[in-house]
N, C-alpha and C positions, 0 to 999 in steps of 0.2 A: 570500620571505615565510616566517614561522614561524607555523604555523596549529594551533591546538588544537581538537580535536573532542571532544565528549561522546560517548563510545563505550560507555556502559553497556548500551544496548539492542543495539548492534552486536555485542557480546560475549556477550549473555545471552538476547536474545529471538529464538525460532526464526523467527517470522513477523512481519508487520506492520512496525514501525518498525525492527526488527532487520534485516529483508530490505532495507529502504529504504537504511538505513546501509551494509550490506555492499556493495550494489550502487554506492553512491557511492564507497566506498574502492577497489572493484575497477576502477571507472572512473578514478579518479585514478592507480591503479597502472599502468594501460595507457598513460597519457599520458606523453609525454617531457617531463616538467616538473621543475624543480630545487627547488621549494618544499619546506620540511620539515613534515611532519605528525606531530602529537603526539596519540595516541590515548589519551584518559583513560577508564579503566574502574574497575569496583568489584569485578570477579570474574574469574577465568581462564575461557577460553572454548574450546569445541571446535567453535564454529560458523563460525570464520574461520581459514583457513590462514595463519598468520603467516609461514611459510618462503617463501611466494611474493612477499611484499612486498618492495619495493626498499629500499635503505639509507636513503632519506630518510623512512621510516616509523619512528616511535619509539613503543613501547607503555609505558604506565604503568598498573599496577594497584595501587589503592590498598589500603593494609593498615589503614585507619583502622577503629575499632570501630564508630563510627556513621557508615555510609557516607552516609546521607542528608545529614548535617551536612557531610561532606567535599565532596559534590557542590555543595551550596548556598553554602558559605562558604569552607572550608579549602582548596579547590582553587586559590584565588588565589595561595597560596604557591607551588604548582607551576608556575602560569602565569607568574609573575614570575621564578622559577628558570630556566625554559626560554626566557625572553625571547619568549614568544608575542605576536605582533602582532594576530592575529584569533583570536577564540574563536567557534566555531560550534555552536550548541545545536541538534541535529537533531530534537528532539521537544518542541516547544511550551514550552520553559523555558530560562532562563539563570540562572546563579549569582547570589544576591542581592548577593554580595560585589563584584560587577562594576558595580554602580549608579554609583559615583564614579570609576571607573578610565577615565579618558579616553584613556589611552595604548593601551589594548587595544580594538580595534574589536570590536563585537558583533554577529553574525548569528544570527538565529533561524529555524528552519523551522516554519511553522504548517500542519499537515495538515488540520485541520477544526476547526469550532467546534460540534461535535455537542451538546456539554454545554449550549449555549445554544439550539440549534435544537430539541433533543428533551430537555429537562430531565427529563422523566418516565422516561427510561432509566437514570438515575443516582441514587444516593443523594444526599442533601442534602449530607453531608460531602465526596463525591467532586466533586460539582458546584461547591461553593464552592472547594475547592482548586484544580481546574483552571481555574476562572474567574480566581482570584487569581494564579496562576503565569503563565498565558498573557497576561493583561492587562499584568502587570509586565514580562514579556519584550518585548511588543510596544512598550512605552513606552521602555524603555532601549535597545533595539537601534538599532544605526546603519542596518541594513537587515533587512527581514523577506522570507524566501523563502516564497511561498505555492505550495502544490503544484498549483493550478489557478486559473483566473479566477474560478470559483464561490467558492474560499476567499478570494481576494483581496477580492471584493465583500463577503463576510461580515465580514472584518476591518474594512473601511471602515464598513460599516453598524453593526456592534455596538460598535466601539471608537472611531471617529472618526479613524483613523489617515489621515494624508496619503497620497494614491495614489501619489506619487513615492517613497515609502519603501518601497513593496512591489513585489518583482519576482516575477513568475511563472515557475517553473521546473518543468517536467515531469519526473516521475521515470522510472525505467526498471524493467524485470523482469530476473530472471536470464537469462543467455545460455543456459541449458540449455532453455528453452522454445521457442527458435528452432530446435533441433536435432531432426532426425526420429529418432524411437525405432524400433528394430528390432521387426519383428512378433513375434518370439520373446519379447522383453521385454514388449511390450504383453500377450501371452496370459499371461505369468507374472504380471504385476500384477493382471490381471483375476481370476485364479484366487486370488491372495493375499487379495484384498478382497471376494471373492465377488460380482463384478459382472457384468452380462449383456453380451452382444456388442453390444447397441445401447441407448443411453440418452440422455436430456437431462442436462446437468450444470449445477450451480450450485456454486461454491466461495466460501466465506466463512462467518463465524461465523453459527451457526444462531440468528437473532434477529429480532425483530419489524421492526427498521429495515431489515434486508435483504430483507423482504417475500417470502420463499419461498412463502408460502401462496398468493400470486397465481399462482404457476406451477401449483400444484396445482388451484386453481380454474379455470384455463385448461384443464388436461388433462380436468377434468370435462366441459367443453363441447365439447371436441375429439373428433372421430371417431378420432383417432389416440392410442391408449393406450400410448404408449411410456413406459417406466419413467423415473423422475426420480432422479438420484443426487445427493445433497447431502454435500459434503465441507468439514467446518469444525467448530470447537468448538461443543458443544451448550450450550444454555441451556433454560430450562422451555418455551420456545416450541417446541422440537423435540417435546415430548409433544403438543402441540396439533396439530402438522403430522402426526404419526403417526396420532393418532385420526381426523383429517379424512380422510386417505388411505385407512385402513381402511374408514370409513363409506362412502366414495364409490368404493371398489374400484379406487383407484389404486395402481400398484406404487411405493412410495417406499423407497429404499434409502439408509441412513446407515450407512456401515462402522463396525462395532462397535470396531475397533482403530485406533489413530491413524495416519493416512496419512502416511508418510514423505515428506519433501520431494522426495527423488530419484524418487519414484513419480508425483509429480504431473503431469510432461509426458506420461506414457503415458496417464494417466486423462483428460487433456485431449485428446490426439489420437485416442483411440477415440470420444469423444462425437460424437453426430450433430449437436448444437448446444449452444451455451453460453447459458444464460438468467440474466440478473442484473438484475432489476427492483427494485433499491434504491431507497429513498425518499430517500436522501442519501448521498453519498460525497464525501470530500475530493479523492479521485483514482480509486479504483476499480481497484486493480492487477490483480485477477483478470480484468477486461475485457481489459487489455493482454496478459496471459499467454495468453488464449484466441485473441487476434488473432495473437499469435506463433506459436501451435500450429497455425494454419491450419484453424480450425473456424469454422462460422457463429456469429456473435455477435448476441444480442438483449439489449438494455439500455434503461435509462430515458432518456427525453428531457430529464430535468431534471438539474440540478446539473452535476457534472464529467463524467459519463460521455459525454454528447453531445460534449464537448470532444475526449475521448480517441478516440472512434471516428471522429468527423468524417464520418459516413456516415448520413444520414437514413432510409435503408432499414432500418437496424439497430434503429431506436429505436421504442419503445412508450410509451404511457401507463401508468406502473407501477400505477395504481389501476384500470385497466380490464382485466378478466380476458378480455373479448372481444377487445381489441386484442392482447393476448399471445397468445391462442389463434390468431388469424389470422396472427400473425407466425410462430409455431411451424409450423403448417401450411404456410405459404409456404416456409420454409427446408427443411422435410422432403420436400416434393413437387417442388419446382422446381430447376432447375440453378443453383446459386448459387456456381459456381466463380469467376466473375468478381469477385463481392462479396468472397469470401474472400481472393482475390489482392490486391484493393484494401486490404483491412484489414491483410494482412500487410505490404504496401509501407508502409502507415501506421505499423505497429508498428516497423519499421526505423528510424524517426525518433527513437524513444525507447531506443536502444541505450545502455549505461551510459556509454560514451565521450562521447556527446553530452550526457548528463546531467551528467557531470563537468566538461565544458568550460564549460557554462553556468553551474555554481556557481564555477568559477575566474573567469568574468567578473565575478560579483558580488564576489568577493574583491578583485579589481583595481580595481573601481568604488569600493568602500569605502576602499581604501588610498590611492587617487588623490585623494580629497576632502580 
């Protein structure tokens, strides 16, 4: 097969959809397959090492002046020239010019429908744009890849898409989170970001949807006043958290400098527990990173997080500070090594080769129809 992949975010996004795409490509690269992969991007990248890719990976960087137009329309010329049989849009969208192209099979990954579930978190312009692009992609796609069962159900509920058109494929996290970090490296990272020897950790954009304030509220109730470290991009919500922590005498640490991706495994592995009480996640990759890092995980019983952990003892009601407090105290006071071991075993099921193999199955299914 000749497979075209929208690589804009693979090449340019440091986290999120960029990490998702790079994990997929690395998984493909490890598999002994003969399919040709064409990665179509809009800018040069230092985020992926092209030198390690096998010969069946072809890189194309558009020189178009209006890159958005090229991604949505003019890319069709490249797909025809390369005789692409499948085009895979990894980020909720497909080119508009593919609508009437029956010879090119179309697959789109839908990560979440946050803009519909939480419209108040988006500007009207962004919300309308996301809804238009996502709905269009779902309608013209031959197959939709949903990153969780929760996301699949949202696609069915909001767009009325037939269930058999949607395949749930769980993503992976980077292999580095499975590797033990040396003690010397851990101490160096703690010093660099001015982190204490013991702390709770939450990784992800600091925003209302991530519900980090619930962790602070739980610590107010708890007899254990362990510091909380938040790693992620800041929004105005961070100011609210800082003020709340100061008023309630809770030690909140938000690194002032950008945390480099290569330092994240050490920050995870030092943490006493990972707390992620999000209100909604299409997948929740930090939960998987924490499981791979062999630390206790506390996360929400709603949406996709429960699917990923698959361990009820790790789950809390995200709007109950008392519930979160009880779970934090349990994981800090009890021997939870067996639970951590179970979660690590579960995380192994999400390695990037498994992720890639599941996507290849979708490609084969679409081509054989």
